[in-house]
N, C-alpha and C positions, 0 to 999 in steps of 0.2 A: 743501463736503463735508468732513468732518473725519475724517482716516483715521489710523490707527495701525498702523506697520509693526514687526512682530518683527522681531529681527535686522539692525536697521537699518546696522549694519556691516559685514555679511557680502556676498558678491559678488552676492548677488541684491538684496539691500536697498539696496546702494548705487545698481545700475542703477534700481530702483524711485524713489528718490528724485532721482536724474539725470533723468528722464524723467517725472516727475508732472507732471498736467495743471495749467494756470493755475488758480488759483481754489482749489485745494485747501489746507485747513489740516491740513499734513504733521506727524506726531509719529510718533517711532522711540524702540524701546528699544535698549539697548545694556548689557553687561557690564562689561567692560574697555576695549575699542577704542571709541574716540568715533565717533559718528554724524556723517556729513559733513552741512553746509548743504545747503537751507535747513530741513531738519526739525529740531524742537525734540525735544532728547535727554531720555530718562527711563532713568536708570540702576535696574535691577530685576533679580533673581533670578526668571523666570519658572516656575521648579520650586517656587517658594513662593506657594501659591494665596491667600494673605491679602495678600502684596504685589501680585499681580498683579490682583486684584479691587480693592484699593485704587486703582491706578493707573488700572483702567478706568472708576470710578467718580469719579475726578476730571478724566482727559480727556474722556470720554464721546464714544468715535469711534462715527460711521455705521458704519464698516467697520473690520475689523482684518485685514490680510494677514499671515498668522500664518508667515513664512520660518525663524526661526529652528530651529535644529538642532544638533547634533554628533554625529559618528557614535561617538567614543571613548566618550562618557559617555551613551549612547543612553536610556537607562532613566531618567535625571534631565532630559536636554534634549530629548529625543522625546516620550516617555511622560508625565511628571509635567507636563515643561513644556505639551504639549499640552492635558493635562486642565484646567491652571489656566486657560489662556487659553479655552478651551471655556466652562467654568464662569461665568467673567468676562463674558463676551460674552453668555451667555444670561441672566444678573442684569441686565446693562444695557440689553438691544435690540438690541445691536451684530451687525448682519452679519457674517458669516467666510468668506475664502477662505485654505483651508488648503493650504499647500504638501507633497504627497506625493512618492512616488518611484517609479520602473520598477522597484525591487529590492524591491517587494512580492511579485513573480513570480518562478519558478525559471529562466524562459527555455526552458523545454522545449517549448512549442508555440506561439509566438508566430504572427502578431500577436495581440495580446489586446484584448479587450473590455472595455468598463468594468463590466460584470457579472460578468465572469469571478471565481472565487474565488482570493483571494491563495494564494502559496504560496511564502513567502520561505525561503531558504537559509542566511541567515547572521543575527546578531544585530541588526544596524541594520535589515535588511529586517523582521524581526519586530517590533520597535518600531514602525517606520512602519506595520505592519498593524495593531497595538494603536492606534494613536494615530487611526488611519481609521475602525476601530469604534468608538472612544467619540464623533468628531465626528458619525459618523452617526447614533449613537444619541442624543445629548442635542441636536444641532442638524442636524437631516434636511435645513433648507434650506440647508445651508452649501456652497460650492462645493469639491470636492477636486480638487487639481490635482497629476497623477502626472509630473512632469519626469523628464527623463534626464540627462545629464551636463550641467553647466552650465559654460560656458567663457567667456573673454575674450580677445580677441584682441591689444588695445593698452590699457593695457599687460596681457601674459600673466596670467590668473588662477595661483594657486599651482602647482597639478597642471602645468597647460603650462609654467609658467615651469622647473620642477625637470628636465622632459623635455629643454627647449630648452637648458637650462644643462649638462646632463650630455653632450648631443649635440655642443655647441659645444666641450667641454673633451675629447671623444674618450672619454668614457666609455660603458660597455656600458649601454644601457636594458634592464630585463626588467619586462615586464609580464604580464598574464594571457594565456593562452591557449584560455580557453575562456569570454570575456565579449565579447560584441559589443553595443555600445551605440551611441545615434544623440545624439551632443551638439546642444546647443541653445546658442546666442548668449544671454549675459545680456540684452542689450538687447532681442532679440526677445522672449524671454520676458516679460521687463518689460512691453513693449507689450500683449500678450496679457492679461496680467493687470489692466492699465489699463483695457481695452476690457471685463473680466470686472466692474471696479469700477464703470464707467459703467453696464452692465446693472443691476447691484444697485441703484444712484441711481435709475434709471427705475423700475425694479420696486417700491422701496421709496417712491418719490414721485412718483406719476402726474404727468406733464404737465410734469416739472421740466427735460425735454431733454439736452441732451449737454453735456459739456465743452467749452472750446476747445481747440485745437490744443495739443498739449503741447509746452512749453520745447524750446527748443535750445539 
């Protein structure tokens, strides 16, 4: 199965690449930070619809796992990038697993059901909501995964490393007092996404079975 991961150099993208099942032909997009082996790297600006369409037309993935995002430039790197990926998937017939976020909700009445109406309270959450709606409107069969805070222990992810460094240096760490989130380890989330990918394979190719065990 040929799979394209967007944002292959990011925290989740790297975890997906490191735990990819045997037998997968793995491709990944990058902007400036190199994608790790063994994925085949493709430099592309995902907010450029024509460039993204050309990439998918060339690679012809059976499935795209869309992890790429940037909070600081959410209109471009969440909104427009997701539109480009969705349109390219629809044009080439690729299945889609779209990574969203729990910040599409305001946190006022958790726990949330999948069918609850999003109520974002900041710009990043609003663009994630826009992206979700575009996915559902154009690719109703796509899987939308709302993850919480993604972390890595060894080596620590960027956010965790900043806290650890500050504490080790005796510096005060100031965080939110009105935000409670449930973190998930990057490897655990990657394993769940590969299970979704395997389900997609069985659904789209009846009788094809499952993949061998993941690489260690």
